[in-house]
N, C-alpha and C positions, 0 to 999 in steps of 0.2 A: 321820489320812487323813481327806484332804476328801472331802466331800460330791458326789458325781458331780452334773454339771451336771441329768443328767436329773430328779433329785431333785423341781424346780421343775415339772415337766412330767411326771406320774407313769403317764400312759399315754399310748397313740396318737391318743384323740382329743384330746386337750390339744395334742399337738402340730398334729396338723390343722386344727384349730380355732387355732392359731393362725397356721400357715402360709397359711388361707384367710382369714384379719382384714389379715394384712400384702400378700397381694395385694390384694383390694378396696380398701382406704385406696391402695396404691401406684395403681392405676388412676384411684381418684378424683380423687387429686391430678394426675393425669395431664389427664385430662379438663378438672380446673378452669383448669390453664395453657391448655390448647391447644384448648377449647374457643370459638370466638366467641358462640356462644349466651348460657353462661353469662360471661362475662367483660361482654356487651351487655346484659347480666338489667336488666327495669327497675329504679328508682329503688325503687317500694313495694316490688316482691318481694325486695329485696335486705335492705330494713331487716326484713320478714317474718323472711325465714331468718337472719339475724343476732339476730332476737329468741328465736326456736324453737332457735340454736344454745344461746344465751344461758340458756336453760331447762334445756336438755339437759345442756351441761354445770354448770351450777350444780347438778342434782338428781344427777349423777353423783357430781360430789368428795363431796357432804355426806351423800350417802344410799347410795351406793357404798363409794367409796374410802376416806377415813375410818374409819368401821364396819370394814374389811376391816384397816386398817392398825392400831388399836388391838387386833383378835384375835391381828394377829401378833405383836404386840410384850407380849403376855403379859397384857392387858387395861390397859397402863398407858396410863392419858388422858393424861397429863399430857406424858409424850414423844410420844403421838401429833399433841396441837395444838402443839408446840415442831417436829414436825419441819413439821407443815403451815402452820405462820406462817412457815417455813424456806423452804418451797418457794411461799406468797404474794410472801414480799417479791424472794427472789430474780428470779422472773418477773416485779415491777412492776417492778426495775432493766431486765431485757430491753425489756420495752416502751417504756420512757422512753429508753433507748440505744438502742435499734433501727428501731423504727417504729409510736413513739408515732402515734397519727392514723392510721396507715395503712391503715384501712377507709377513709377518705376518696376511696381509690383507686378502690375499687368503683365508688364515685359518682361521681367524673370521667366512669368509662367510662358511664356509663347516661345522660349529658348532666345531670350536675347540679353543676358545680364550686362552686356558693355554696347554700350553703342560711342561712335563718333559723331559729336555734334558740331562738328563744322568742316565743312568741304573740304575736300583734297585729305581730309587725314591727318594733318601734321600736328594738331592740340587734339586731343580725342579726350573728350572728358569722362575718364576713366570711373569704374564703381568698382569696389573690391565685392566678391562673394558674399549672396545675400548670408551665408551663416557665420561672413566675420566681421558684418553690420548690421546681424539682430538679434539680441538675444531671445530667451524663451516665451517672454510676457514682451517682446516689444510691438506686438498686435496691439497692443490696450491701450496705448497712447493713440494710434489710428482709429481706435474704434471707439474710444472716446470722444477725438474732433469729430467723427462723422455723423455722430451720435448726434450733439451737438448740435453738428449744423441741419440734421435731420427733425431735431424740434423745430429748429426756426423756419426749416421747409413750413413742417404740418402749420403751422401758426400763418403761412406767407399763404397757403393755399387756402385754408377757411377766411382770411381774410382779401382772397383776391374773391373766392366765389362770390362771398358776401356782398363785395364793392359790384360787381360785373352783375349778379340777381338786380342788386338794388334798382340800376340801370336799365331794366329789361335784356341781361343778356342769354336768358333762356336755359338751353340747354347747353349753351356753348359758354356760360358764366364759370371763367377759371380756368378756360382750357389751355391757354400760352402758357401759364406760370402750371399747371396739371403735366402738360409735355414737357418742360425743362426739368420737373424732379425725374418724372419717370423716364427720362432718357441715362438721367445722370444715377441713378439708385444704381441698378442693376451692376455697374463697373465699380462703384464705389465698395458693394456687397461682395463683390469679386474680391477686388483688393482686399479686404479683413481676412476672407477664406482662404489667398494665397499665404499670406503673411502670415497666419495660422497656420496652415500645411508648413510651411520652410522653418519655423518653432516647436515643430513635431507635435502639434495639440491634435489628439484621438478625434477623429472622426463623429464621437457624438459629441463631444467642446464643443467641434465646431458646426454642427447641427444648431447646438442650445444655442449659439451666438448668433448666429443668420436668423436665426427667429425671433432673437431679441431686439435684433437691427431693423429687420420686417417687421417692426411694428412701433418703431419711431416716431414714423411721421404720423400715424393716426391719434399716438399720442399727442403729439406736439398738436395736432389738429381742435383734441376734443380740449386740452388743456386751455389753450385759446379763447375755443368757444364759453368754457363755463368760467373762464377768468371774467370775461367783457362785463358781467352786470354789479363787477367792484367800483368800473366807470362809471357809471349810469348815465345823464345824457351827454358823457364824451365820447360815445363809441367812434365817432365820427372819424374826431381825431386820434384815438387809438388804431383804427384802419388807417390810415393816412401814413401814422407813423411807423404801422407792422408792413404797409406795402411799400416806405419807400427805402425801411432798412434793409426789407429784400432783396428790392430793384440794387441794391450798394452790393449787399453780398455774391448776388447772381454775377453781377460787372467783373466784382474781385474773383469770384471762382474763374471765371470765361478767361479775363484777365493776368489775373497771375497764376494760374496753376494748369489748364486747358492748354490755353493757347501757346505759353512758351514751350509748353514740353512737346507741341508740334512743330513751333520754331526751329528747335533743333537739332529735327529730324528732317537736313534738307535733301533728301530723296524726295522724290512723289511731290514735287512742289504743285503742279498742276491738281493732281488726285484731290491732296488735301487741302487747295485752295478750293478745289471747288466743292466740295464737303463741305469746308467753313461757308461760303456763298449761299449752296443750298440750305444747314442747316438759317441763316439770316431771314432767306425769301423764306422759309416755314414760319418762322418765329410772326413777320411781318405777317404771313396771310392770316395768319390764325388770330391776331390784332386786328387786320382789315375787317375780318369774317364779324366780329365781336362788335367792332364800332358800327358797320351796318346794323348788323345787330339792337344795337343801342338808338341809332338812328329809327327804326321801324317802330321799336317800340313806343320812343317818345311821339312819333307820327300817330301811332295807333291810340294811343292815349297822354292827350296835352297835360292834362292836370298833374300828371307824372314829375312832369317837368316843373314846377313849379312848388317852392315848398309848403308843408302843412301849415293848416292856419293853428297860431298856438292855441 
């Protein structure tokens, strides 16, 4: 008999946490795509945000998602890392196929279409003007890639909340994954909106696409939960795979997209490095808080630490 989908969300606290997370993420994406203030963010602040977000994604992927994946996969580290590598590679392909260097759109919105990526300015990495490198529908590739990414984020968030809640995470269940997604979505939505604006899309079209993009993470979470009954008693394995793939994807986004973009900008090294360290520190702090909650729950309810009798 299939295990009910509700098994991944063992109580109403977990359900409420996931619902709140999804609403906040959707709201953040809407704000990112619709806020002139965010799209017009200064070049320095954009790079600080990229560096901070890169640190959070890297920390959450390595300190939170992959360890939890190993637990759900019965301590099989080899399988965990194989799935993480798959997630890393698939996300890398998506980055390459749909929106490689898409964050340059954020720079162009700040009035920085061209940057010298090397100190001394002797070998600048020049970019042609936006109109010369993007057609009227060029934003569709970025939207497709980011939408696929967001579907995976929704599944990762649902899996993370379920895995944490099953081990006594309480209201903090899935908090680290939520934070990583929350920080990234506004900038991604701003990139799509900027590309559409440069392509001459109407305000109504931009609004419709922004609303559609904001709904993708919730759709991914709901689709993941709805599909779980298909796996019967293998839900723990499915959770572990989802967490491992998400961990690999988070590391890929940080290592292949965000951090190289920051590294190219050799000015403000101390500021950007500080932002990166703060992002890593925040990911560690949230993960440590969740671990403490898990330990407290297991101490208060020792029976939860033992598997249920068949």
